[in-house]
N, C-alpha and C positions, 0 to 999 in steps of 0.2 A: 504494500500498500503504499508505504513511505516513498520507494523507488518511482512508484506511478508518477506520486505528487510531485516529487522533485523534477521527474521528466516533463511533465505535464508545465510546471511552473518555468522549466529551461525554454519549452518551446514558445510560451506566451512571452516569455522576454526577448527570445531572438526574432519575433515576427516583425516588432518594428524595426529593429536592425536590419534585416534582410530588405525590406520595402525602402529604407532610408539609403542603401546601398544602391537599389536600382534607380534611385534618382539622381546619383552622379552621372556628370557627362555633359552633352551638347544638346541645347533646347532652342525651338525658335517659339517665341512669344508673338501673341497677336492681342494687342491693347485696344478696347474699343470705349467710346464715351458718348454721352448725349449730344458732344457740341463739334465731335469731329470723324473724320472717316478712320477706318482701323489704321492702327499704326503696328510695325512690326520690329521687333530688336533680336538680336542673338543673346542668349542667355547662356551661362556655365554654371553648374551646379557642383558642389563637391559635400555630399552626406557623409559625416563621421559619427555615428552614433545619433545621437537626439541632436546634434550641432549641424546647421547648414551655412555654408560660405560658399561665396563664387562671385560673380560679377553680371551685370544686366546693362547691355548697351552701354559700357563706359562707367556704370555706376557700381559702386562695392556693394554687395549684398551679404546681408548676415541674417540667422534664423533660426528657428528651432522646429523640430521635427516631433509631433505626438502619435503614433500610428499613422493613418493616412492623413492627419492634417498638418499644415505648413502655417507658420507664422516668419514673413519676411519683412525686412527693413531695409530700405535702398538708402544710399548716401552719395554725394558729389565726392570727388577725390578731396576736397578740400575739407571734407566731413559736415558739410551741412547737409541735412534729411532731405531725401527727396520723394520719400513714399514709404507707404506701410499697406502690404498685402495679407491677405490670407486666403488658404485654398485647399483644397482636397486632390489628394491623388489617386487616379483611378486608371489601372490599366496603363497603358502608353500615353497617359494624358493628365496634365495637373490644371486644374481650372479655380478660378475664385475672383474676390473682387476685392477693393481696397480704394487707396487714393494715391495719385503721384503728382508730384509738383511738374509745373510749368511755366514757360514764360509767356506773358502775353500783353501787349501794350507797354511794354519795358517793365511790367511786374511779375514776379513771383506769386502763383497762387496753385493751392490744392485742386484736383480735379477728381472725382469721382470716376473709377474705370471698372470694367470687367476684363477680366484678363485668363488667357488659355495658353499652356505650354504643349506644343507637340514636338516629337522628336524629328530631326531632320533625315530626309530620305539619304540613304547611303548610297554613294556612289558603286559601280562594278569594280572589279579587279584592274578592267584595263578600258581604255577609252573606247568607244565605238564608233563605227561609221555607218550612217544611214543613208539609203536610197528613198528618199521620199518624192512620191508623185502627186500633186497638188489637185484637189476637185474643186476648191471653193476659194476666192478670190475676193478680198476686201479692199474696197475704193474708200475707204476711212481708217482714222487711226482711234482706237478704243480698247481698254480693257475688258468690255464685254464680250469682244468678238471669241468664238470658242477655240481653246487650245488645237494647234493642228497636230503636235507632236511634241513631246516631252524628251529632252536631252539633257546630259551632264555637262560640265565644264571638261573641256578637253574632246568632246564628241565632236566629228566631223559629219556634216550635212551635204549631200548631192542633190540637187533639186532643179527647179526650172521656174521661169517666170513667163508670164504673158507680157505683151507690150502695152504701153500707156492706153491704148484704145481696148484692149481687152483680147488680143487676137494673140492665138497661140504659134507654134512654129508649122503647124500644118494650117495656118490663116483660118481657124475655127475661133469665133467669137463665143469666150467663156468668161465672160463678165460684161459689164455694162460701161467700162473704161475708167477715165478719173481717175488715172495711175492705181489700179488695183494690184494687190500686193500676193505674195506667198508669205504663209505663216498664219497664225504668230506659233513661235517656237519658244516654248516654255524650257527657261534652263532651271534645272533644280539647284536649290540653293540659292537663288540671287534673291537679294532683299532689298528694299529700299534704302538707300545709303550707300551701296553699292555701286560698282562700276563694270558693265557688261562689255566684254571684250570680244571683237568678232575679226577672225582674219579672212580676208577672200583669197582663198587659194587658186581658184580658177574661175573665169567669167568668158563667155565664148557665144556669140551668136548663133542659134539654132537654125536658121534659115537664110535665105539669099535675098532678102527684100528689107526694105525700111521705110519710112514715110517722115516727111519733115515739114514743118510751116514755112512758108514763105511770103510772109510781110513782117517787116520788124515792129516790134512791139513799140508802144507810144511813149512808154517809161525811158526809152533808151534814146530817142530822137526828140528835136523840138517841133512844138506845135506846128510852126510854118511847114516842116519837112513832111511832118504827117498830113498836112492838108496838100501839100502840092504832091506827094506820091499818087502815081497812076499804076496801080497794081491791074494785071490781068485776070480776071475772074478764071479762066481756065488752064494756068499755069501749072505744070504737073510736077511736083518736089517729090516723085516716088524716087528711091534708091534703089541699084542691084547692087548687093554685098558679094565680093568675090574672095570668101573666105580663105582659100588657098593663097591668093595673091596677099590678103591683107587689105584690100583696096574698095573703096566705093564709088561708083559713077553713076550720074543720074539716069534713071530708065528711059526717060524719052526727053532727052535734052535739046533745047533750042541748038541753033548753029553754034552761036558764040560761046555754049557751054559745054558742048560736045566732048572736048579734051580735058574738062574739068574733073581731076581726081581726088579724093579724102583719102587717106591712110585709116583703116579701121582701128579704133582706140576703143574697145568696150569698155563702159561703165555702168554703174547703177545710179540712176537717178534718186530713187527712194529707199533709204534704210531707216530704220527706226524702232524704237521700242514703245510700249504704250506710255502715252501721256498721263499725266498727273491726275489722281481723284477719278471723278466722273466725265472728265474733258474728253470730246470727241470731236475729231478735225477731219476735214476732207482729205484725199490723198493728194492733192496737190498743195497743202498746208505744211508748214514746218514749224519749229520750235525747237525748245531744249530737250524734245524725244526725239530729235532728227528730223524726219519725213523727206520731202522733197528737196535735199538738199543741192542737187545737180551738181555735184564737183565732178571735174573730169578725170580727177584723178582717184575716185571710189572704185578702182579696178583691183586686176590681179595684184596679189603682193600686199596690198594695203590692210594696215590693221586699224580698225575703228574702235572708240570708247564713247560709250553712250551713260549718261545717268540711268537709274532703277528709279522708277516710281512703284512698281507693283512685284508681289512676288513672282519670279519666274522671269521678270524682264517684259517677255512677250514681243520678242523680236520679229520684225519682217523685214522685206526686200523685195523691190519690183523697180518697174521703169526703166527697161533695160536702153540704153544708147549706143549703137555703133561707132558713133563720132557727134562732138559738139563742140561748138566755140564756147567761150566763156559768156556766162549770165544767159545761156539758153534765149538768144534773142529775139528768134522767132516763134516763141513760145511751145516748140516743140523742136527736139532734136532729131538725129537719126532714130528713130523711134524702131524697136523689134524686140523681139522675144529672146530668153537668153538661157543656156544652161549654166547654173552656179554651183560652186564648191566652197562651203565655208566650215571655218571650224571656231568655236566659242570657248571663252574663258572667262574668269571673274576676278575683279579686285575687291576683296571684302572690306568693308568698314571705309571705303571711300568714295565719293560720288564726285564725278567730274561734273562742272556747272552745266557746260554745255558740251554737246558731239565734239569730239576731236579726235585726230588721226594720226598715225605714222606708217611713214613708206621708208623704204630703204635710203632714202637721200632726206628726208624734211620731217620736222616735226610741225603737225598741222592743226591749227586752232580755228573752229568755225565760230562766227559771229553774226548772230541772227535777229533781226530787228526790223520795227516798220520803216526806219532810211536806213539809207547808206552810212553816214556817219555815225548812227547808233551801232550799227553792225560792225563798223571798224573799231569801235570803243570795245564792245564785247569781245571781239575776237583779240585785239591786243591786250585786253586784261588777261583774258584767261591764259593766254600765251606768257604773258609775265609771270603770272602764278605759278604755271607749270615749272619755270624754268628756276623759279625760287625754291620748290618744294623738291624738285629732282636733280636739280644742279647746285642748291645751296647756295646761290647768287643772291646778293645784297641787292637793294633797289639801283644803286649807281650801277654796279657792275650789269644789271639786265637793261637797264637805260643804254650804257654804251653799246652791249652786243647788239641789241635791235636796231640801234642807231646805225650800226655798221654792216648790218645783213638781212635785215626784215624784209620779206616780200609781201606782197598783197595781191589776193586774186579776187575778183566779183564775180562769182559762181553762179547767183539766182538775182535777177531783175525782173521777173515776169509774172510771179506767183504772188500770193498774198502779204510775205515778208522778203527783204532782203537777204543775203547771206553773202558774206565776205569771209574770205581765208586770208589769216596772217599766219607766215611760216617761216621758219628757218631754216637754214642748211645744217643737217648733223656734221658737215666737215668741220664748220666753225665751232662745233661743241667739243670736238675731239679733245680730250686732256682735260675737261673741264670737271666733269663727274667727281 
């Protein structure tokens, strides 16, 4: 009898410890309140008996465990209280409520919240290559678009896009146009506050034709030039693509244009993650999420960086161009469908403020705004911050470097916002890191 009593007591004593041990490790927090959309954070817990320690998105975490119940206190690194939470562990989930401090109108206030912790999805032992055949194409950017494929950082996707008008490689209309994109691709582990990394490995036109606009957009010329222009209604701006030779020629040229040849330079006009919150934008739009950037060097070999606004990032791509002059002056480049291969990565805990890119030769910062001067300021500011962060340069050093080697390109003139690229040659940065 005594032995049975001691065994039962020992078992009862061990239950909380076993459950507590199960809490240790990495978690993903979802926090909701009455006044804001869900927030997400990475959480690390360390359970040692009835004592709980760890961190919650940069906050120090301490607490206690009693059976399945948790009491948690959060504090800033300087020791200021940042929240108190209580919860219940059930299976692979911990949930509860409490309050968390937040800044509002320059003041700190406590906010009642409901929270939930779940385990992050574990990646496979080796990265995977996916062959994805899209069936649906979205001509707007939204976190509400159903996920097309779930992938992990390190994975590679081989897929294809329709052209800006919704035509496939077989000239079948598969969407209503409007710069419809392939995706969205859900990247496991990506959370708001991270940066999504996308390397374009391969980008090739998959048909022999392209179509371009044939009138200069009024944003790029004087009103008198617009008024004086005499455009021919039946002018044919269809192109033939000789993929083997890597050149494009007009399919039905005028006599003066019969020898006009353009090198094929495949690029993606639209690359994006889902925009913040419930925001919805047309396929022709652009913003901090990316979108219709229309940068001529979004091509093979470039690595793109995007801020993450939603779990999974929800990456999309489309609007292939066989070639394009800066600014997409006619409102349509050599629009065609594309075969694409890309690989995804993730920078945790740092969010680039706007899209940026890196090629073999340049660091590239996108500036998106309602005017060219504002776009220049956005692009230059992000590039300056990038150099300060990654190269440990002070403000004087950044000024001298940019003043000597900075280059600007106007990449987008004809859509709702302007896009200006500021870039520096990597050769100028050798030896600085």
